[in-house]
N, C-alpha and C positions, 0 to 999 in steps of 0.2 A: 504494500500500500504506500501511497504518497499523500501526506497530509500536512496542513499548516493551520494552526488555530489562532495565531497571533498576527493580525493584519490591520493596518490603519489606512483609512481612505481620507478624502477631503472632508468627510463629516467631522474629523478631528484634526490631527496634525499630519495626516498623510498627504501625499502630493498628487494622487490620481483618484479618479472617480471609481466607484465600486466595480462597474462593468469592465474596466481595464484589467483589474485583478482576476476577474472571472474568466475573461478571454485568455489571459496568460496561463492561468491554472488549467484550463481546458486544453490549451495547446501543449502543455507539459504533461498531460495525462495524470493530473492530480486526481485522487479519489475524493478527498474532502478538503474544504476550505472554510475556515471560520473567520468572520469579521469581528473585531474586538476594539471598537472605538473607545478612546479614553472617556471615562464617565464624567458627567457634569460635576463641577465643584462650586462652592458658594462664593468664590472670589473671582475677580477678573483674570482671565488667562487666555492663551492662544493655543492650548493643546487639547482641551476637552470638547466633546460634542455638546452643543447647546441643548438644553432640556426640550425645548420646543421642536427640535429637529429629530428627536428619537423616533416618533411615529413615521416620519418620511424614510428614515434609515431602515426601519423594519420593513416597511412596505416595499422599498426598492429591492431589498434582499429577497423578499417573497416573489417579486416579479422575475428576478434573475433565476430563481429556482425553476420557474416554468420555462424560461428560455434555454436553460442549460440542464436538462434532466439527467445528463450523464455524470454530473458533478454534484456531490452532496454539499450544500451550503448551510452554514449555521450563523445564527445571530447571537452575539455576545457583547460584553463590555469588559474593558480592562479598568477595574475600579481602583482608584487611589485610596490609600488608607492614611489619614492624618488624624490622630487622636483629638477629639473635641471639635473637629472641623467638618470632616466628611460624613456623609450619610451611611447608615448600615448597608452593606452590600445586599442584604436580603430585601431591602426596599425596592431596589432595581429589579430583582428577580420577580417579586410579587407583582409589580406594576407592569412589567414589559414581557413577562414569560420567556425569559432568555433561555437559550440552549445550554449555556454555561457562563461562568464568570471567571476571569483572571484577576488575581489580586496582586498589587504591587506597591512598593514604596519608592517614590521619586522625590518627595519633599519631606525632609526630616524636621520635626518640630522639637527644639530644645525644651526641656522642662521649665526653664526660667525665662522663656521669651515667647512672644507671640509671632515672631518672624520665622520664616521657613528657609531651610537650607536646601537648595536645588542641587541634587547630586547628579542629575542627568543632563542631557543636551550636549551641544557641540563645543561649548566654551569652557575650557579648563579654568579660566580665571573666575568664573562663577562659583565653582567648587572651592577654589582657594580663598576667595573673598568671604564666603560663608564660613569656612573653617576659621578664618581670622576674626571675623566680626561676631560670630555667634558662639564660638567655642574657644576663642583666644588661643588659637593654634594648638589646642590640646587634642591631638588626633585620636588618642585612645578614647577620650570622652565623646568625641564626635562620631566615631565609628560604632562605639557601643550604643549610642543613641539610635543609629540606623538599625542595628540588630534588635534592640529592645522594642522599637516600633514594629519591626517585622514579627517579633514574638507575639506582641499584642494583637496584631492583625490575624495571625494564625489562630490564636486562642479565642478571639471574640467574633470573627466574621465567618460567614458561610460562603465558600467559593470552591472552585474545582482545581484550578491551576495556579501555582505561584510563579510570578514573572521574574526573570533575571535575578535569581536569588541573591547573588553576591555582587550586585551592580555597584556597590560602594567602592569596589576596587578600580572602577573604570578610569576616573581622573586622578587616582592616586599615583598611577604609573611607577609604583615602587619607590616613591619619593618620601613618603611620611611614615609608612609602615610596611612590613612584609607579611605575607599570608601564612608564614610558618611560625609566627610568634605565638606563644602559648595562650595569651589572653584572647587573641583573635580566633584561634582554633577552638577554644572553649565556647565562644559565641556561635561559631559555625556548627559545632557538634550539638549544641542545645537546639538550634533551629531545626536540625534534621530529626532530633528526637520528637519535637512537636509536630513536624510534618508527618512523621510516621504514625504518631498517635491519632492525628486528624485524618489520616488516609488521603492526603492531598497528592496531586500530581506535580512533579517538578518539570519545568521545561528546560531543554538545552537550547540556548539562544545564541545565534551566531552574529547578531547585529554589530557587536563591538569589533569583531574581526573584519567584516567586509566594509565597515565604515572607517576602519583603521584608527579606532579609538581605544582598542584594547587588544593585546596580542593573543588572547585566549577566549574560549567560550565562557559564557555564564551557564552553569557554575564551573569552578576550577577543577583541575584533575583530582585534587584531594577530596573535594566534595563528591565527584563522580565515583571515586573509589568507595566512599562511605555509602553512597546511594546504592551501588551494586551490592554491597554487603548487607544493607538493610532491606534490600528488595523494594525500594520506593519506586512507584510507577513514574514513567516519564513520557513526554511528547517532544517532538522536534518543532522549534519555532524559529522562523527567520526574522520575525518582528518587522515584517515588510512595511515600508512607507511608500514604496513605488513597486509597480508590478514586476519590474526586472529583478527585484530583490527576493521574490518568492522562493526561488530555488537556490539562492546564494549559499554556498558552502554545504549544500545538502549531502553530497557524497562524503565530504570530509567529516560531517557530523556523524553519519552512519559509522564511518571507520573509527571515530573517536569513541563512540559508545561501545562498539565491539571490542575495542582494545581494553575496556574495563569489564568485559564479560556481561555487558548489557545487550541482550538479544530480543527483548520484548518491549514494545511500545503500546501506548493506549490509543484507542479510537472510539468515537462516539457511535453507538448503535442503539437506535430507538430510545434515546434519552439516557442510556447507561454507558459507562466507560468499560470497554473490554480490551483484551490484549490481542496484538498481532505480532508475528515474528518478523525480525529483520535479518 
């Protein structure tokens, strides 16, 4: 099978309309394609879908299902979790009857501030400025805040797939911390324990590689090794914002998974996640 469940169109911060992704997925003989616009948030932004646009988003996907019967299409949201700010993920599920939800942390809220640290995006200076202004260059405190917010999301929200689990490493570029430090590994290990308990799916996400923002997949080799040992289910995500990105690094991703003894992935069948072999 060939599947991608993490896709962004012009309804949020993607660069192309829905039909372009469907055309490309059909051309590449994908079996399943899921759209996952960034969920609406309560503050002004240029990345989330507007609440009033969600009915149009759903209707257009339904229309494309009719036009492309050979391809299974799904309607989802990638929901941001920010404590005290974002809505419960279950609200979106109940209101819009989504096929699944991806949960992710892109903006970190320090306990002692109402400002947010944006750890994503193309600008490394945004990461550095937030580290300086909100955490006074204390990288351990900053990174711990990211992971603790991730823990809270896992423990309190209802969703299917966790997005780019260790994205906090992207703009670090090994400048402020290394992923082999004991304090960091303890945080990673705890996240995997919670993921296992909640029976969540972890995506292997290649966007950092093909955008040349990170030399490795999300998650790292250490995490993939632990996922294999814990038998945590996985899906492949290109996190595409343009149709040409749908199959970026696809074969390399398969090879990476196999190198860690991961030979099963998940796919959606009649509303339930089931395994298929790679």
